[in-house]
N, C-alpha and C positions, 0 to 999 in steps of 0.2 A: 768759328771766330777767326781762325787763321785765313780762311778763304776770303772773308770780308776784308781783312787787312791787306792781303795781296791784291784784291780787286781795287781797293782804295789806292794802293801804291801805283797800280797800272794807270788809273785815271789821272792821278796827280802828275805822274811822269809824262803822260801824253800831253796834258795841258801845259805843263812846264816847258816841254820841248817846243810846243807850238807857239807859246808866248815868246820864248827866247828867239825862235826863228823869225817871227814877225818883227820883234824888236830890232834884231840885228839887220834884217833886210831893210826895214824902214829907216833906221838910223844911218846906215852906210849908204844905202841906195838913194834915199830921199831926204836925208838930213833932218828927220823928225826925232828930236831928243826925247820927247815925252814917251814915245813908244818903247824906247830902249830903257828909259828910267823906270817904268812900271815893272819891266821884267827883272831889273836889278833888285828892286825893293823886296821881292818875294824869295830871292835865292836862299837866304839863311833859313827861313821857315821851311822851305821845300827840302833842303838838305837835312835839316833836323828830323823831318818826318821820315826820310829814307833811313836814317840811323835808328830811330825809335822802332820802326817796323822790322828792320833787318839786323839790328844790333851792330856792334862796333866793326867787326871784320867785314861782313857782307855788306854792311851799310857803306863802308869805304869803297869796296869793290864796285858796288852798284853806282855810287855817286861818281866815281871815276869813269865808268862806262857812259853815264849821261854827259859827263864833261867832254868826252871824246866826240860825242854826237854834236853838241852845241859848238865845240871848237871847230868842227868841220864846217858849220854854218859860216863862221868868220872867214875861213879859208876860201869858201866858195864865193864870198862877196868881196874878197880882198882886192880884186882889180878895180872896184868902184870906190875904194876907201880913200879918204883924204888923210892928211897928217894928223889933224885933230881927232878924227874918228878912230884912227888906228891906235892912238895913245889911250883913248877911253876904252876901246875894246880890249887892249892889252891889260889895262888895270882891272877890267871886269873879270878876265880869265884868271889873273893872278889872285884876285879876291875870292873867286870860286874855289880855287885850289886851297886857299888859306882856310876857308870855312870848312872844307872837308877835313883838313888836318886838325883844326880846333875841335870839331865835334868828335872825331875819332879819338883824340887824346882825352877829351873830357869823359867820354863813355868808358874808355879803357881805364882811366883813373878811378871812376866811380865803381867799376867792377872790381878793381884791385882793393879799394877801401871796403867794399862789401864783403869780399873774401877774408880780409883781415879781421873785420868785425865778427864774421862767422867763426873764424879760428879762435878769436878771443873768447867768444861765448862757449865754445867747446872746451877750451882750456880752463874756464872758470866754473864749469858745470859738472856735477856728479853724474856719471853716465847711468847709474842704476836708478836713482830717484828723480833726476831732473832738477834738483835744487842746487844751490851753490856748493862748491867743494871747499876743501881746506885752504887751498891757495887763495880763493876769493875771500874767504872769511878772514884770513890773515890781513889782507888788504883793507877790508872794512874796519877791523880792529885798529889798525894803525891810523886810518883816517879819523875815526871817532875819538881816539885818544889825543890826536893832534888838536882837535877842536876844544879839548878840555871842558866839555859840557857834560852835564849829568846824564848818565845812562847806566844800564845794567846788562850783565851777561847771564843768560840762563843756559846751563849746561845739563844735559840729561841723556840717559841711555835706557835701553830696554832691559828689564830685569830677566835674569836667567835666559838670555838669548842663546847661549850655547846649547841649552836643552832643546830649543826650537830646532836648531840645525841638526842636533844629534837624533832627535825623535822623528822629525818630518823631512829632513833633508835640506840641503843648501838652497835649492830652488824655492822651497817654502819659506826659508829664512829671508831670501831676497824679496819675496812677495810681501812679507810682513814689513820689511823696511820701506818698500814702495808705498804700501797702504798707510803706514804711519806718517810718512812725509806728506802725503796728500791730506791726511786727516788733520795734522798739526797746522798746515798752511792755511786752512780755511778760516779759523778764528783770528788769525793775525791781521793787523792793519798794514797799510802801506808804509807806516813808520818803522815797522819791525823788519829785521833782516834775518833770514833763516837759512841754515845750511847743514850739511853733513860733515862732521868733524873726522869721522873714520869709523869703520866697522858699524857697530850699533849705537854710536855716540852722535848726538846732534847738538847744535848750538843756536841760540837766538840772541840777537842784539836788539835791545829795546830802549827807547828814550824814557821809559818808566823807571822810577827809582823806589827804593824802600819797599813799603808795603804794597804799592801798586805793582811792582815787578814780581813780588812774591805771589800776589793774587793772580797775575797772568799765568805764572808757572803752575799754580794750584788748579786753575781752570783747565789747562792743558793736561795735567795729570788725570783729572776726572774724565776728560774726553777720551783719553787713551784707555783708562780703566773700564769705561762703560761701553767700549767698542769691541767688536769681534774681528778677528784677523784669520779668516779661514785660509788654509785648513788647520792653523795652529791654535785657533780658539782665542780666548781672552788673554790680554797681555797687560802688564803694568810697566811703569817707568819710574825711575828715581831722578830727582832734580837737585841741582845745586845752583844757587843764585848769588852773584857777587855784584856789588855796586862800584862803579868807577870812583876812585879817590884821586885827588890831585897828587901828581907824582907817580901814579901807576904806570907800569909798562905793560905790554901785552902779556908777558910771562907772569907778572905779579897778579894781574887781574884774573887771568885764567887759573892760576894756582889756587886762588880763594874760591873760585867757582867749582873747581875740581875737588877742593877740600869739602865743600858743602855736599857735593855729589857722593863723595866717599862716606861722609857721615850719614847720609840718607841710606846708603847701602848697609852700613854697619848697624843702623838702628831698625832694620827690618824691611827696607825697600818700600817702594810705592809711596814716597813722601817727598816733601819739599824742604830743603834746608838752606837757610841764608848763610853764606860762606863765613861770615865773621861772628854771627850771633846765635847760631844754632837753629834748631827746628822751629818753624812757625806753623 
């Protein structure tokens, strides 16, 4: 693929140089504006191709190298140039340098923005499970609360997870967390947001409310209970569900969800509890 790109670059460069030479020679030597005009039209496209194939740094270097060659054509034909043709030629060369600068800056900025987006993704992603981390979840919660629309928080963690680490080791514990994250993500729709709160705790934001939110939590509870997590075997999880109420803050909403989770733990684990109304 790279060989094809370089071959294309060589062909386009040769054609570009030949057209510019013919244009400059005919325009200065014979006064044919059309020949020079055709060569000018294709300059931006040709320089763009240079940058796309060679990227920002080497695209700029190569474009300047081509510029030196075509600038030499103007110098060679300078004795035959009139005042008008000199002015047009000067404008052409200035425009050529301007295009190089513009494309270099554009690709450089694009690379910078891409790196920033990549850094943002890393900052918002849990390194172990690949899902959103606590920082990202905090942002989601603030955004959803600002909208003041109905939604629910599903808070859950793995029951007796300490025993998994103590019995099978932390590597096995990490594997369980990764498997669970992948398992839970599958039934969720694009409307739900899923992340790791910390340790063995996970959180889901869903536009579902009331019984619908509880049913989603119950569905996930069964999925986890009916799955195997080798080498640690079967696992269960306890859930707390809280629905957004007008006037809620992030802390008050999470507090009710956590209260539901605590009640699920207290009443035997592997169950779903609605934060304000008890087990369902």
